C-alpha positions in Angstrom: 0.3 0.1 -0.3 1.1 3.5 -0.5 2.7 6.2 1.7 -0.7 8.6 2.4 1.6 11.3 2.7 2.2 10.8 -1.4 -0.7 10.1 -2.7 -3.2 12.7 -4.1 -5.9 13.8 -2.1 -8.1 15.6 -4.2 -10.1 16.7 -1.0 -7.4 18.3 1.0 -6.5 19.9 -3.4 -9.6 21.9 -3.3 -9.4 23.7 0.3 -6.5 24.8 0.4 -7.2 26.4 -3.1 -10.3 27.9 -1.5 -8.7 28.9 1.2 -5.5 30.7 -1.4 -8.3 31.6 -3.3 -9.9 33.6 -0.3 -6.8 35.1 0.5 -5.8 35.9 -3.2 -9.5 38.0 -3.7 -9.3 40.0 0.5 -9.0 43.5 -1.2 -7.5 44.7 1.1 -5.6 42.9 2.9 -6.0 43.1 6.6 -3.3 43.9 9.0 -4.0 40.8 11.5 -2.0 41.3 15.2 1.3 40.0 15.1 2.8 39.2 18.6 0.6 40.4 21.1 -0.1 37.0 21.7 2.1 35.5 24.4 1.8 31.5 23.4 0.2 28.7 21.6 1.2 26.5 24.1 -2.6 25.7 24.5 -3.9 26.1 20.4 -0.6 23.4 19.6 -1.2 20.7 22.2 -0.7 17.4 21.4 -1.0 18.2 17.5 2.3 16.8 16.8 2.3 13.3 17.6 2.0 9.4 16.4 -0.8 10.0 14.8 -2.1 12.5 11.7 -5.6 14.5 12.0 -7.7 15.8 10.1 -6.5 18.5 7.7 -9.8 20.0 7.8 -8.9 20.6 11.6 -5.6 21.5 11.0 -6.2 24.2 8.4 -8.8 25.7 10.7 -6.5 26.2 13.2 -3.7 27.5 11.3 -6.1 30.1 10.1 -8.2 30.7 13.0 -5.0 30.9 15.8 -2.0 30.8 14.2 -2.7 33.2 10.8 -4.4 35.8 12.6 -1.3 36.2 14.5 1.2 37.5 12.1 1.2 40.2 10.8 0.4 40.9 7.5 3.1 42.3 5.4 0.9 42.8 1.8 -1.2 45.0 3.6 -1.7 48.8 2.8 -1.3 49.8 6.4 1.9 47.9 7.1 4.2 51.4 7.1 7.1 49.8 9.6 10.7 48.3 9.0 10.5 47.4 5.2 7.0 46.4 4.0 6.4 43.9 1.0 3.3 43.5 -1.8 4.2 40.4 -4.6 1.2 40.7 -7.3 -0.8 38.1 -7.5 1.4 36.7 -11.1 4.0 36.1 -8.6 2.3 34.3 -5.9 0.0 32.9 -7.8 3.5 31.5 -9.8 4.7 30.8 -6.4 2.4 28.2 -5.3 3.5 26.3 -9.0 7.5 26.3 -7.9 6.1 24.6 -5.0 4.1 22.3 -6.2 6.6 21.5 -8.6 9.2 21.4 -5.9 11.0 23.1 -8.3 15.3 23.7 -7.4 17.8 25.5 -9.2 20.9 24.7 -8.0 23.0 23.7 -11.4 22.1 23.9 -15.0 21.7 19.7 -15.3 18.9 19.7 -12.9 17.4 22.8 -13.7 18.4 23.9 -16.9 14.5 25.8 -17.5 14.4 27.0 -14.2 17.7 28.5 -14.0 17.6 30.2 -18.0 14.4 32.2 -16.9 16.0 32.8 -13.7 19.3 34.4 -15.5 16.8 36.4 -17.8 16.1 38.4 -14.9 19.2 39.1 -13.8 20.0 39.9 -17.0 17.2 42.5 -17.2 18.4 43.9 -13.6 22.0 44.4 -14.6 21.6 46.0 -18.2 18.7 49.0 -15.7 21.4 49.2 -13.7 23.9 49.8 -16.6 26.3 46.9 -16.4 28.3 45.6 -18.8 26.9 42.6 -21.0 27.9 39.5 -19.3 27.0 40.4 -15.8 25.4 37.5 -13.8 24.6 36.2 -10.2 21.9 34.0 -8.5 19.1 34.6 -7.2 19.3 33.9 -2.8 17.4 34.4 0.6 17.6 37.9 1.0 20.2 40.9 1.0 22.3 39.3 4.2 23.1 36.7 2.5 23.8 38.6 -0.9 26.1 40.7 0.6 28.1 38.2 2.7 28.3 36.1 -0.5 29.4 38.9 -2.5 32.0 40.2 0.5 33.8 36.5 -0.1 34.9 37.1 -3.7 36.0 40.8 -2.6 38.0 39.4 0.1 39.5 36.0 -2.2 39.9 38.4 -4.5 41.6 40.5 -3.8 45.5 39.4 -3.8 44.4 38.8 -7.4 42.9 42.2 -8.4 45.6 43.9 -6.9 48.7 41.8 -7.2 49.5 42.0 -3.8 47.2 40.4 -0.7 46.7 42.8 2.2 48.0 42.5 5.2 44.9 41.9 7.6 42.0 42.9 4.9 39.6 45.6 5.5 36.2 47.0 3.8 34.8 50.2 4.3 31.7 51.2 5.1 29.3 54.1 7.2 27.5 54.2 10.0 24.5 53.8 7.5 25.5 50.2 6.3 23.0 47.3 6.9 23.9 45.4 9.6 24.2 42.3 7.9 26.8 44.0 6.1 28.6 44.2 9.7 27.5 40.8 10.2 29.2 39.3 7.0 32.5 41.0 7.8 32.7 39.1 11.5 32.3 36.5 10.5 34.1 36.7 7.5 37.3 38.2 10.3 37.7 40.9 8.1 38.0 44.2 9.7 35.4 47.3 9.2 37.0 50.8 7.8 34.3 53.4 9.0 34.3 55.9 7.2 32.6 59.0 8.7 29.3 60.1 6.7 28.3 63.2 5.0 25.3 64.1 6.7 23.9 59.4 6.8 25.4 59.5 3.2 28.3 57.9 2.2 30.9 60.0 -0.7 33.7 60.2 -2.1 35.2 62.5 -0.7 35.1 61.2 2.3 36.4 58.1 1.9 39.0 59.6 -0.3 40.4 61.0 3.1 39.5 58.5 5.1 42.0 56.6 3.5 44.6 59.3 3.2 44.4 59.4 7.0 45.5 55.9 7.5 48.7 54.1 8.1 47.7 51.6 6.2 45.4 52.3 3.6 46.4 49.5 1.4 44.7 47.2 3.3 41.3 48.1 2.2 40.4 46.2 -0.4 36.2 47.0 -0.6 34.2 49.5 -0.1 30.6 48.6 0.5 27.6 51.5 -1.0 23.7 51.6 -0.3 21.1 52.7 -2.8 18.0 53.7 -0.5 19.0 52.4 3.3 16.7 50.7 4.8 16.4 53.8 7.7 15.9 56.8 5.3 16.1 56.0 1.9 19.4 57.2 1.2 21.5 56.7 -1.6 25.3 57.0 -0.9 27.5 59.3 -3.4 27.7 56.3 -6.1 29.8 58.5 -8.6 32.4 59.3 -6.0 32.7 56.1 -4.2 32.9 54.3 -7.5 35.8 57.1 -8.6 37.8 56.2 -5.4 37.1 52.3 -6.0 39.1 52.6 -9.5 41.4 54.9 -8.1 42.6 52.0 -5.4 41.4 49.0 -7.0 38.9 48.3 -4.3 36.0 45.9 -4.9 32.6 48.5 -5.0 29.5 46.3 -3.9 26.1 48.5 -3.6 23.6 46.9 -0.6 20.4 48.3 -2.9 18.4 45.4 -1.5 15.4 47.7 -0.8 16.6 50.9 -3.1 17.1 48.8 -6.2 13.9 49.6 -7.3 14.6 52.7 -8.1 16.1 51.9 -11.3 12.8 51.7 -13.8 11.3 55.1 -12.9 13.2 58.9 -14.2 12.0 60.0 -11.0 14.8 59.2 -9.0 17.5 57.3 -11.9 19.3 60.3 -11.6 20.2 59.0 -7.2 21.8 56.0 -8.7 24.4 57.2 -11.6 27.8 55.4 -10.6 26.2 52.1 -9.8 27.2 50.9 -13.2 30.6 50.5 -12.3 29.8 47.9 -9.6 31.5 45.0 -9.4 28.1 43.5 -7.3 25.2 44.9 -5.9 22.0 43.3 -4.6 18.5 44.0 -5.0 15.6 42.0 -3.7 12.6 41.7 -4.9 10.4 40.1 -2.0 10.8 44.2 -1.5 9.7 46.8 -3.9 9.8 44.2 -6.5 6.2 42.8 -5.5 7.9 38.7 -5.3 6.9 36.2 -3.0 9.5 36.2 -0.1 12.2 35.1 0.2 13.8 36.2 -2.6 17.3 38.8 -3.4 19.2 39.4 -6.6 23.0 39.2 -6.6 24.7 40.5 -9.3 28.6 40.2 -10.4 29.9 42.9 -13.0 32.1 39.6 -13.7 30.4 36.9 -13.0 33.5 34.5 -13.5 35.3 35.4 -10.2 32.3 34.1 -8.2 32.4 31.2 -9.5 36.0 31.0 -8.7 35.5 31.3 -5.3 32.6 30.4 -4.8 32.2 26.9 -6.8 31.7 24.1 -4.6 34.3 20.9 -5.7 33.3 17.4 -4.0 32.9 14.3 -6.4 29.6 14.2 -6.6 29.7 17.6 -8.0 31.9 16.6 -10.7 29.0 15.9 -13.3 27.7 19.7 -13.2 31.3 21.1 -14.1 31.7 20.0 -17.5 34.8 22.1 -19.1 33.9 21.5 -22.6 30.7 22.5 -21.8 30.6 25.6 -19.3 27.6 26.1 -18.6 25.7 28.5 -15.4 24.7 26.5 -12.1 23.4 29.3 -9.6 25.3 27.2 -6.3 28.3 28.5 -8.0 27.8 31.8 -7.4 27.1 32.6 -3.5 27.5 31.0 0.0 24.9 27.9 -0.3 24.0 24.3 -2.8 21.1 23.5 -3.0 18.5 26.0 -3.4 14.9 26.7 -4.3 13.8 28.3 -7.9 13.0 31.6 -6.2 12.9 33.4 -8.9 11.2 31.7 -11.1 7.6 34.0 -10.0 9.3 37.4 -9.9 10.1 36.5 -14.0 6.7 35.2 -14.4 5.0 38.7 -13.0 8.0 40.2 -14.5 6.7 38.2 -18.7 2.5 39.2 -18.1 3.2 42.6 -16.3 5.7 43.8 -18.1 7.7 46.5 -16.4 5.8 49.9 -17.3 3.5 48.2 -14.9 6.4 48.0 -12.5 8.0 51.1 -13.3 3.5 53.0 -12.7 3.9 51.4 -9.2 6.9 52.3 -8.4 6.0 55.8 -8.8 2.7 55.5 -7.3 4.5 54.7 -4.2 7.3 57.3 -4.6 4.4 60.2 -4.9 2.5 59.0 -2.0 5.5 59.1 0.0 6.7 62.7 -1.2 3.1 63.3 -0.8 2.3 62.6 2.8 5.5 64.3 3.8 4.1 67.1 2.7 1.1 66.6 5.0 3.4 66.2 8.1 5.0 69.4 7.1 1.4 70.9 6.8 0.4 69.7 9.9 1.2 72.4 13.1 1.8 69.3 15.7 4.1 67.3 13.3 7.7 67.6 12.0 9.6 66.3 9.1 12.9 65.0 10.2 14.5 65.3 7.0 13.0 65.4 3.2 12.3 61.9 1.7 15.2 60.7 -1.6 12.6 57.3 -2.0 10.2 56.3 0.2 10.9 56.5 3.7 9.3 59.4 5.8 10.3 59.8 9.4 8.9 62.3 11.3 8.4 63.4 14.6 5.3 64.7 16.5 6.4 67.7 18.6 6.7 67.1 22.2 6.5 63.0 22.2 9.1 61.0 25.1 10.2 57.5 23.4 7.6 56.1 25.2 4.2 58.0 23.6 5.6 56.8 20.2 5.8 53.1 21.5 1.6 53.8 23.2 0.8 54.7 19.4 2.8 52.2 18.1 0.6 49.5 19.7 -2.6 51.3 19.6 -2.8 52.0 16.1 -2.3 47.9 14.9 -4.1 47.4 18.0 -7.4 49.2 16.2 -6.3 47.2 13.1 -5.8 51.8 11.8 -2.1 51.1 10.5 1.4 48.9 11.4 3.8 52.4 11.9 7.0 51.5 14.4 8.7 53.7 16.1 13.1 54.0 14.7 15.6 56.2 16.2 17.5 59.7 14.6 20.1 61.3 15.7 19.4 59.8 19.3 16.1 60.6 19.4 13.0 58.7 18.7 10.9 58.8 15.5 8.0 57.4 14.2 9.1 55.7 10.5 6.2 55.7 6.9 7.8 52.7 4.6 6.3 53.1 1.4 6.2 50.0 -0.6 2.5 49.0 -1.2 1.7 50.8 -4.3 -2.4 50.4 -2.8 -1.1 52.1 0.8 -3.3 56.2 -0.2 -2.9 59.4 1.6 -6.5 58.8 2.9 -4.6 55.9 4.3 -1.7 57.7 6.3 -4.4 60.8 7.0 -6.3 58.3 9.2 -2.8 57.4 11.3 -1.6 60.7 11.7 -5.2 62.0 12.8 -4.9 59.5 15.8 -1.1 61.7 16.9 -3.5 65.1 17.5 
């Protein structure tokens, strides 16, 4: 008798599809409540044991108790952290990726999936202005992308510069994403912290810091940010790239959140210099409307990454055919087995076209900028700085840190919005992170009205 785990159950199929249809049809998506419940022990007690359970009962438990305890990051009222708002096409195709058990480790195993993913990577590379031949792979997120790129920066330093550094360092600013600092710790590479100019890393500041340093040749690379997570600031990519070329530094750009601004002429000029990157990352699960987890890592010269990341083992010899070079995504990051996570983006881009993505990005930018104008016009509110992209920092005059915390809790409890405070120059302030094109100025007005 066949193991029931591997037999198609039409009743369960219809039950799951019905749930997915209902979820896809939500308009708008409700916020729900996140971690307001301290324990799920009673709900989950005894669920997993020697015998199974009726799938209807398990799905009902999930729907009634677990799903509602996850804040829906695809709600237009989710304005905390960096939201996500996958297209319906991307969500549906993600189901195909799962139902087909598609992986994308090597060309031998998954040529069709890899070819489609590479089409998207080439599109992003061209959008950034990198030369033909640029490419890479999709990884789980910006953290793994930054780590993978910086491994290549470290391990190719001697090749690129003619000599190995005494103690390798990589230049970063105080505004760099936390994953960059963590990656450097993992790699035993010291950060060379360059003071920011109004929270922006500039080429002049980098050059001056290197001039002051006793061992500038130990600095082998620099990480710039195109859209800082806290405030959406784009570094001086042109100036930084000039210093990088002069000193043979690996130039990596973390555009995990902000990269999709490349789609629109409204802000495209702010990314001048990205075409000089040795590597960059864009997270489609953020502002390119793909499901979690999906980050595009692109190299200017993929062969350098392959020389560093390709894994050697007797059982892997078959995927590395020197007489017939193929593209193995496992050769370009710190992974081997991987889901074909780029396919939902590929499908959605192919279905909707780049123009629809540009329209969505521009809608978000205009809503963010209109919100900043609304804040400026409200007497008891004050804009912290003009937004460059889609993140708006502002303060409520007279509020303390506890006031912001209490306000954030009330907003979620009332399902008005999910907005969390942040820190700016030692002060607690409010932060709105716009990403969903369905977020309206009316929603923003409702949120701001609660601060009266």
